[in-house]
N, CA, C and O of each residue as an XYZ file, in Angstrom:
612
protein
N     202.763     77.404     62.146
C     202.941     77.172     60.732
C     202.205     75.902     60.290
O     201.652     75.846     59.191
N     202.208     74.882     61.162
C     201.533     73.636     60.815
C     200.028     73.854     60.637
O     199.411     73.264     59.749
N     199.440     74.706     61.488
C     198.012     75.005     61.365
C     197.720     75.696     60.036
O     196.700     75.422     59.404
N     198.600     76.578     59.619
C     198.432     77.276     58.345
C     198.499     76.292     57.170
O     197.726     76.398     56.218
N     199.412     75.354     57.247
C     199.533     74.329     56.201
C     198.271     73.466     56.168
O     197.775     73.124     55.095
N     197.754     73.117     57.351
C     196.518     72.331     57.412
C     195.354     73.078     56.765
O     194.576     72.490     56.014
N     195.235     74.366     57.054
C     194.166     75.170     56.457
C     194.315     75.244     54.941
O     193.330     75.123     54.212
N     195.531     75.441     54.470
C     195.778     75.494     53.025
C     195.393     74.172     52.369
O     194.817     74.160     51.281
N     195.708     73.071     53.021
C     195.354     71.753     52.496
C     193.838     71.624     52.349
O     193.342     71.139     51.332
N     193.114     72.062     53.374
C     191.652     71.987     53.325
C     191.116     72.797     52.155
O     190.270     72.313     51.403
N     191.600     74.032     51.995
C     191.114     74.877     50.909
C     191.454     74.301     49.539
O     190.648     74.383     48.611
N     192.625     73.728     49.412
C     193.064     73.226     48.102
C     192.434     71.895     47.730
O     192.153     71.658     46.555
N     192.208     71.030     48.694
C     191.761     69.685     48.359
C     190.343     69.378     48.825
O     189.512     68.952     48.023
N     190.057     69.583     50.087
C     188.742     69.202     50.605
C     187.629     69.991     49.931
O     186.653     69.402     49.466
N     187.755     71.294     49.869
C     186.715     72.113     49.250
C     186.599     71.819     47.762
O     185.504     71.869     47.203
N     187.693     71.520     47.134
C     187.696     71.216     45.707
C     186.925     69.935     45.417
O     186.094     69.902     44.510
N     187.191     68.892     46.175
C     186.512     67.610     45.951
C     185.014     67.705     46.204
O     184.219     67.229     45.394
N     184.622     68.309     47.308
C     183.198     68.372     47.626
C     182.445     69.241     46.627
O     181.318     68.922     46.250
N     183.064     70.337     46.197
C     182.421     71.217     45.220
C     182.249     70.512     43.884
O     181.172     70.564     43.290
N     183.294     69.856     43.407
C     183.190     69.171     42.114
C     182.188     68.019     42.192
O     181.460     67.771     41.230
N     182.143     67.323     43.309
C     181.188     66.230     43.499
C     179.757     66.766     43.447
O     178.907     66.217     42.746
N     179.500     67.834     44.188
C     178.155     68.413     44.226
C     177.750     68.954     42.858
O     176.616     68.751     42.426
N     178.656     69.635     42.179
C     178.337     70.170     40.852
C     178.074     69.054     39.844
O     177.176     69.167     39.010
N     178.848     67.989     39.921
C     178.638     66.853     39.017
C     177.238     66.279     39.199
O     176.537     66.021     38.220
N     176.832     66.080     40.447
C     175.503     65.535     40.697
C     174.406     66.523     40.326
O     173.361     66.111     39.821
N     174.615     67.814     40.562
C     173.612     68.814     40.174
C     173.388     68.769     38.664
O     172.248     68.807     38.201
N     174.469     68.690     37.905
C     174.349     68.607     36.445
C     173.625     67.320     36.051
O     172.749     67.334     35.186
N     173.992     66.220     36.681
C     173.326     64.943     36.387
C     171.823     65.046     36.645
O     171.021     64.669     35.791
N     171.438     65.555     37.817
C     170.017     65.653     38.140
C     169.286     66.568     37.168
O     168.163     66.268     36.766
N     169.903     67.674     36.789
C     169.251     68.578     35.842
C     169.120     67.938     34.461
O     168.130     68.170     33.766
N     170.097     67.144     34.061
C     170.015     66.466     32.764
C     168.978     65.347     32.763
O     168.423     65.016     31.715
N     168.718     64.771     33.915
C     167.763     63.661     33.987
C     166.378     64.083     34.484
O     165.472     63.253     34.560
N     166.209     65.336     34.816
C     164.914     65.867     35.257
C     164.590     67.099     34.402
O     164.874     68.233     34.788
N     163.999     66.851     33.250
C     163.755     67.902     32.260
C     162.949     69.062     32.822
O     163.291     70.219     32.577
N     161.894     68.784     33.567
C     161.063     69.870     34.102
C     161.865     70.787     35.016
O     161.722     72.008     34.953
N     162.704     70.209     35.859
C     163.536     71.025     36.754
C     164.517     71.863     35.940
O     164.726     73.039     36.237
N     165.117     71.263     34.917
C     166.071     71.989     34.077
C     165.391     73.165     33.377
O     165.952     74.260     33.331
N     164.198     72.955     32.836
C     163.488     74.024     32.133
C     163.058     75.136     33.090
O     163.148     76.317     32.755
N     162.594     74.758     34.269
C     162.181     75.781     35.243
C     163.389     76.597     35.713
O     163.286     77.811     35.892
N     164.527     75.934     35.911
C     165.735     76.665     36.301
C     166.169     77.606     35.180
O     166.580     78.735     35.445
N     166.080     77.153     33.941
C     166.439     78.011     32.802
C     165.546     79.250     32.761
O     166.021     80.345     32.459
N     164.252     79.084     33.064
C     163.336     80.231     33.111
C     163.769     81.241     34.166
O     163.678     82.450     33.949
N     164.235     80.749     35.297
C     164.661     81.654     36.366
C     165.970     82.353     36.017
O     166.157     83.524     36.346
N     166.877     81.639     35.353
C     168.201     82.194     35.059
C     168.234     83.063     33.803
O     169.058     83.972     33.708
N     167.354     82.800     32.843
C     167.410     83.509     31.570
C     167.366     85.034     31.722
O     168.165     85.710     31.073
N     166.489     85.608     32.531
C     166.464     87.073     32.660
C     167.788     87.664     33.157
O     168.079     88.828     32.882
N     168.579     86.896     33.870
C     169.859     87.408     34.367
C     170.826     87.707     33.231
O     171.725     88.534     33.384
N     170.652     87.045     32.098
C     171.535     87.279     30.957
C     171.224     88.602     30.272
O     171.999     89.065     29.434
N     170.119     89.200     30.614
C     169.676     90.414     29.941
C     170.187     91.699     30.600
O     169.729     92.787     30.251
N     171.114     91.595     31.531
C     171.626     92.791     32.196
C     172.505     93.595     31.243
O     173.073     93.047     30.298
N     172.611     94.878     31.493
C     173.324     95.786     30.591
C     174.791     95.417     30.411
O     175.280     95.376     29.282
N     175.495     95.150     31.495
C     176.927     94.870     31.383
C     177.257     93.382     31.462
O     178.423     93.002     31.356
N     176.255     92.550     31.645
C     176.477     91.111     31.690
C     177.010     90.598     33.017
O     177.264     89.402     33.156
N     177.186     91.483     33.995
C     177.702     91.074     35.301
C     176.547     90.795     36.259
O     175.526     91.483     36.242
N     176.724     89.794     37.076
C     175.712     89.459     38.065
C     176.092     90.065     39.408
O     177.239     89.966     39.844
N     175.133     90.682     40.047
C     175.385     91.255     41.365
C     175.057     90.223     42.441
O     174.352     89.245     42.193
N     175.575     90.459     43.615
C     175.296     89.581     44.749
C     173.796     89.551     45.034
O     173.239     88.498     45.345
N     173.143     90.712     44.926
C     171.713     90.795     45.187
C     170.924     89.924     44.209
O     169.981     89.238     44.605
N     171.313     89.953     42.932
C     170.603     89.135     41.942
C     170.840     87.650     42.193
O     169.917     86.843     42.076
N     172.057     87.294     42.533
C     172.357     85.889     42.802
C     171.650     85.398     44.058
O     171.304     84.222     44.163
N     171.437     86.303     45.009
C     170.774     85.933     46.255
C     169.267     85.810     46.131
O     168.602     85.376     47.072
N     168.721     86.185     44.984
C     167.276     86.144     44.789
C     166.909     85.136     43.699
O     166.203     85.465     42.746
N     167.391     83.924     43.852
C     167.117     82.845     42.900
C     166.573     81.640     43.670
O     167.301     80.675     43.905
N     165.300     81.692     44.062
C     164.763     80.638     44.921
C     164.782     79.249     44.288
O     165.008     78.261     44.987
N     164.550     79.155     42.990
C     164.540     77.819     42.387
C     165.951     77.252     42.302
O     166.149     76.058     42.527
N     166.927     78.082     41.982
C     168.322     77.629     41.987
C     168.711     77.161     43.387
O     169.384     76.142     43.543
N     168.286     77.910     44.401
C     168.542     77.496     45.783
C     167.930     76.124     46.041
O     168.553     75.271     46.673
N     166.705     75.913     45.551
C     166.056     74.617     45.711
C     166.810     73.497     45.018
O     166.936     72.402     45.567
N     167.316     73.758     43.811
C     168.084     72.743     43.076
C     169.352     72.386     43.845
O     169.695     71.211     43.977
N     170.039     73.395     44.348
C     171.275     73.149     45.097
C     170.982     72.337     46.356
O     171.663     71.350     46.634
N     169.976     72.748     47.111
C     169.664     72.057     48.364
C     169.143     70.643     48.110
O     169.451     69.725     48.871
N     168.367     70.461     47.062
C     167.903     69.119     46.721
C     169.062     68.228     46.287
O     169.101     67.049     46.640
N     169.994     68.773     45.535
C     171.169     67.999     45.135
C     171.943     67.552     46.368
O     172.349     66.394     46.464
N     172.146     68.466     47.308
C     172.877     68.118     48.528
C     172.087     67.144     49.396
O     172.676     66.322     50.097
N     170.768     67.229     49.354
C     169.942     66.278     50.102
C     170.071     64.878     49.514
O     170.226     63.901     50.248
N     170.008     64.784     48.198
C     170.037     63.477     47.534
C     171.412     62.826     47.553
O     171.519     61.609     47.707
N     172.445     63.609     47.402
C     173.805     63.058     47.312
C     174.770     63.974     48.051
O     175.416     64.829     47.445
N     174.860     63.793     49.329
C     175.745     64.622     50.140
C     177.203     64.372     49.762
O     177.638     63.222     49.704
N     177.959     65.436     49.503
C     179.368     65.245     49.163
C     180.221     64.842     50.362
O     181.382     64.463     50.202
N     179.655     64.922     51.550
C     180.386     64.539     52.760
C     179.573     63.454     53.470
O     178.640     63.774     54.206
N     179.909     62.185     53.263
C     179.117     61.091     53.838
C     179.490     60.795     55.288
O     180.090     59.760     55.580
N     179.143     61.682     56.171
C     179.512     61.511     57.569
C     178.360     60.944     58.382
O     177.213     60.908     57.938
N     178.698     60.509     59.572
C     177.695     59.914     60.445
C     177.120     60.897     61.456
O     176.207     60.536     62.199
N     177.610     62.096     61.508
C     177.086     63.127     62.397
C     177.018     62.701     63.860
O     175.923     62.575     64.409
N     178.162     62.477     64.501
C     178.143     62.051     65.901
C     177.601     63.142     66.825
O     177.898     64.324     66.653
N     176.813     62.729     67.791
C     176.247     63.630     68.792
C     176.314     62.936     70.145
O     176.371     61.710     70.228
N     176.305     63.737     71.196
C     176.300     63.210     72.561
C     174.906     63.440     73.136
O     174.387     64.556     73.096
N     174.308     62.390     73.667
C     172.968     62.483     74.237
C     173.013     63.438     75.430
O     173.866     63.288     76.305
N     172.101     64.424     75.477
C     172.113     65.417     76.559
C     171.630     64.844     77.890
O     171.147     63.715     77.964
N     171.776     65.655     78.940
C     171.318     65.266     80.278
C     169.859     64.847     80.216
O     169.055     65.451     79.506
N     169.535     63.828     80.953
C     168.168     63.323     80.966
C     167.949     62.180     79.993
O     166.960     61.453     80.087
N     168.881     62.023     79.051
C     168.748     60.947     78.072
C     167.617     61.207     77.095
O     166.940     62.233     77.166
N     167.424     60.276     76.194
C     166.336     60.391     75.226
C     165.738     59.006     74.972
O     166.383     57.976     75.168
N     164.502     59.025     74.535
C     163.838     57.795     74.100
C     163.789     57.809     72.584
O     163.377     58.797     71.975
N     164.205     56.730     71.988
C     164.114     56.549     70.544
C     163.207     55.344     70.332
O     163.641     54.195     70.408
N     161.929     55.635     70.062
C     160.944     54.556     70.037
C     160.804     54.006     71.435
O     160.500     54.759     72.360
N     161.016     52.713     71.619
C     160.942     52.116     72.952
C     162.325     51.865     73.545
O     162.458     51.140     74.531
N     163.334     52.452     72.957
C     164.724     52.272     73.410
C     165.202     53.537     74.129
O     165.193     54.623     73.550
N     165.618     53.392     75.392
C     166.154     54.528     76.143
C     167.656     54.634     75.895
O     168.376     53.638     75.956
N     168.116     55.843     75.617
C     169.546     56.089     75.412
C     170.004     57.031     76.520
O     169.542     58.169     76.589
N     170.910     56.571     77.393
C     171.310     57.373     78.553
C     172.147     58.595     78.170
O     172.750     58.633     77.098
N     172.176     59.600     79.067
C     172.964     60.800     78.796
C     174.447     60.468     78.661
O     174.954     59.548     79.302
N     175.127     61.230     77.819
C     176.557     61.039     77.617
C     176.898     59.989     76.576
O     178.067     59.814     76.235
N     175.890     59.286     76.064
C     176.127     58.257     75.051
C     176.412     58.915     73.703
O     175.737     59.865     73.306
N     177.413     58.400     73.015
C     177.719     58.878     71.668
C     176.805     58.151     70.686
O     176.804     56.922     70.623
N     176.036     58.910     69.930
C     175.162     58.326     68.912
C     175.509     58.937     67.562
O     175.979     60.072     67.484
N     175.277     58.188     66.522
C     175.538     58.673     65.164
C     174.309     58.434     64.304
O     173.574     57.464     64.494
N     174.103     59.332     63.362
C     172.982     59.213     62.449
C     173.494     59.508     61.049
O     174.117     60.545     60.823
N     173.241     58.620     60.122
C     173.632     58.865     58.746
C     172.738     59.917     58.113
O     171.527     59.920     58.333
N     173.327     60.805     57.332
C     172.540     61.862     56.690
C     171.469     61.287     55.778
O     170.394     61.869     55.640
N     171.750     60.165     55.163
C     170.778     59.570     54.246
C     169.481     59.200     54.967
O     168.404     59.267     54.374
N     169.573     58.814     56.228
C     168.375     58.457     56.985
C     167.444     59.655     57.136
O     166.223     59.497     57.103
N     168.001     60.836     57.300
C     167.191     62.043     57.427
C     166.741     62.514     56.054
O     165.573     62.853     55.864
N     167.643     62.538     55.116
C     167.360     63.100     53.794
C     166.378     62.276     52.972
O     165.779     62.787     52.025
N     166.209     61.009     53.323
C     165.289     60.152     52.580
C     164.064     59.766     53.406
O     163.408     58.765     53.117
N     163.758     60.553     54.428
C     162.609     60.296     55.283
C     161.328     60.688     54.530
O     161.123     61.872     54.262
N     160.459     59.721     54.181
C     159.261     60.038     53.403
C     158.238     60.885     54.161
O     157.342     61.460     53.542
N     158.354     60.973     55.487
C     157.457     61.853     56.240
C     157.827     63.317     56.027
O     156.985     64.200     56.192
N     159.069     63.577     55.667
C     159.528     64.944     55.441
C     159.591     65.250     53.951
O     159.223     66.342     53.518
N     160.057     64.284     53.171
C     160.194     64.436     51.724
C     159.305     63.383     51.059
O     159.683     62.212     51.011
N     158.128     63.772     50.541
C     157.145     62.819     50.034
C     157.673     61.838     48.981
O     157.276     60.672     48.988
N     158.530     62.264     48.103
C     159.124     61.374     47.098
C     160.635     61.457     47.277
O     161.316     62.111     46.486
N     161.170     60.798     48.314
C     162.538     61.060     48.761
C     163.647     60.765     47.766
O     164.726     61.346     47.879
N     163.428     59.890     46.800
C     164.483     59.563     45.855
C     164.480     60.411     44.605
O     165.289     60.191     43.703
N     163.578     61.381     44.537
C     163.416     62.189     43.332
C     163.853     63.629     43.592
O     163.592     64.183     44.660
N     164.520     64.226     42.608
C     164.870     65.644     42.688
C     163.576     66.443     42.637
O     162.860     66.398     41.637
N     163.272     67.167     43.696
C     162.031     67.937     43.778
C     162.305     69.344     44.276
O     161.836     69.715     45.352
N     163.059     70.142     43.515
C     163.318     71.509     43.973
C     162.037     72.332     43.927
O     161.216     72.194     43.020
N     161.895     73.177     44.916
C     160.741     74.060     44.978
C     161.234     75.449     45.332
O     162.281     75.615     45.958
N     160.465     76.438     44.922
C     160.799     77.812     45.286
C     160.773     77.987     46.797
O     161.494     78.822     47.343
N     159.939     77.199     47.471
C     159.779     77.345     48.921
C     160.598     76.323     49.695
O     160.277     76.031     50.847
N     161.649     75.772     49.094
C     162.427     74.708     49.734
C     162.908     75.126     51.111
O     162.777     74.369     52.072
N     163.458     76.313     51.213
C     164.008     76.760     52.493
C     162.893     76.892     53.523
O     163.049     76.439     54.656
N     161.779     77.500     53.152
C     160.656     77.662     54.070
C     160.117     76.306     54.507
O     159.847     76.095     55.690
N     159.960     75.389     53.560
C     159.431     74.065     53.871
C     160.358     73.313     54.811
O     159.901     72.707     55.780
N     161.654     73.347     54.534
C     162.614     72.637     55.383
C     162.633     73.223     56.788
O     162.732     72.478     57.763
N     162.539     74.553     56.908
C     162.561     75.177     58.227
C     161.313     74.822     59.020
O     161.370     74.720     60.246
N     160.185     74.632     58.341
C     158.962     74.298     59.065
C     159.002     72.871     59.598
O     158.216     72.507     60.473
N     159.912     72.070     59.073
C     160.090     70.702     59.558
C     161.503     70.580     60.099
O     162.373     69.998     59.450
N     161.733     71.124     61.281
C     163.089     71.169     61.835
C     163.745     69.803     61.906
O     164.961     69.695     61.747
N     162.967     68.763     62.140
C     163.586     67.449     62.253
C     164.232     67.028     60.944
O     165.173     66.234     60.945
N     163.746     67.545     59.839
C     164.317     67.185     58.555
C     165.671     67.799     58.308
O     166.417     67.329     57.449
N     165.999     68.830     59.036
C     167.274     69.499     58.842
C     168.042     69.615     60.149
O     168.913     70.476     60.276
N     167.737     68.767     61.120
C     168.305     68.909     62.456
C     169.819     68.844     62.473
O     170.447     69.438     63.350
N     170.417     68.144     61.537
C     171.868     68.024     61.544
C     172.558     69.324     61.154
O     173.759     69.468     61.378
N     171.820     70.284     60.569
C     172.413     71.567     60.209
C     172.273     72.597     61.326
O     172.838     73.687     61.237
N     171.534     72.264     62.364
C     171.247     73.236     63.405
C     172.144     73.015     64.608
O     172.633     71.908     64.832
N     172.356     74.053     65.368
C     173.340     73.993     66.439
C     172.815     73.644     67.807
O     173.432     74.026     68.801
N     171.701     72.934     67.913
C     171.146     72.664     69.235
C     171.493     71.285     69.773
O     170.798     70.777     70.653
N     172.561     70.663     69.261
C     173.002     69.359     69.743
C     174.493     69.410     70.049
O     175.257     70.076     69.349
N     174.899     68.706     71.094
C     176.327     68.637     71.413
C     177.041     67.796     70.368
O     176.596     66.700     70.028
N     178.149     68.318     69.862
C     178.934     67.571     68.881
C     179.938     66.694     69.598
O     180.437     67.049     70.665
N     180.227     65.567     69.017
C     181.212     64.664     69.613
C     182.611     65.107     69.242
O     183.586     64.475     69.647
């Protein structure tokens, strides 16, 4: 029963806070980036022209610019400011000229990855693109914290 109460708490509070935080920032970025707002409106406007006014899952899943706006918002202002703890794998790793032995707990702030100018040319600016997902996947290091190839602490 305690586990059920814990799950209910997460659904009622944790998901609510992160969603409202992300939506607030998405609205802010769209209000302060006119070109992005206009391009998103162009993508969304045809959806209003459906016969019954209802949106299907297929139509919602085919909105690349909206996807870019959402992912850029989450990149710029993550609603969950965690340090992403990881355990260094067997063999250790070199970080620059510093060796980190296996089994060491290391943490990386999401902001360090999300604001890396080698991955995001203008890291402090909302720059949604239709190809956001493709671009991010081609640079795995830019999204490494979302991938499952590291041991979690």
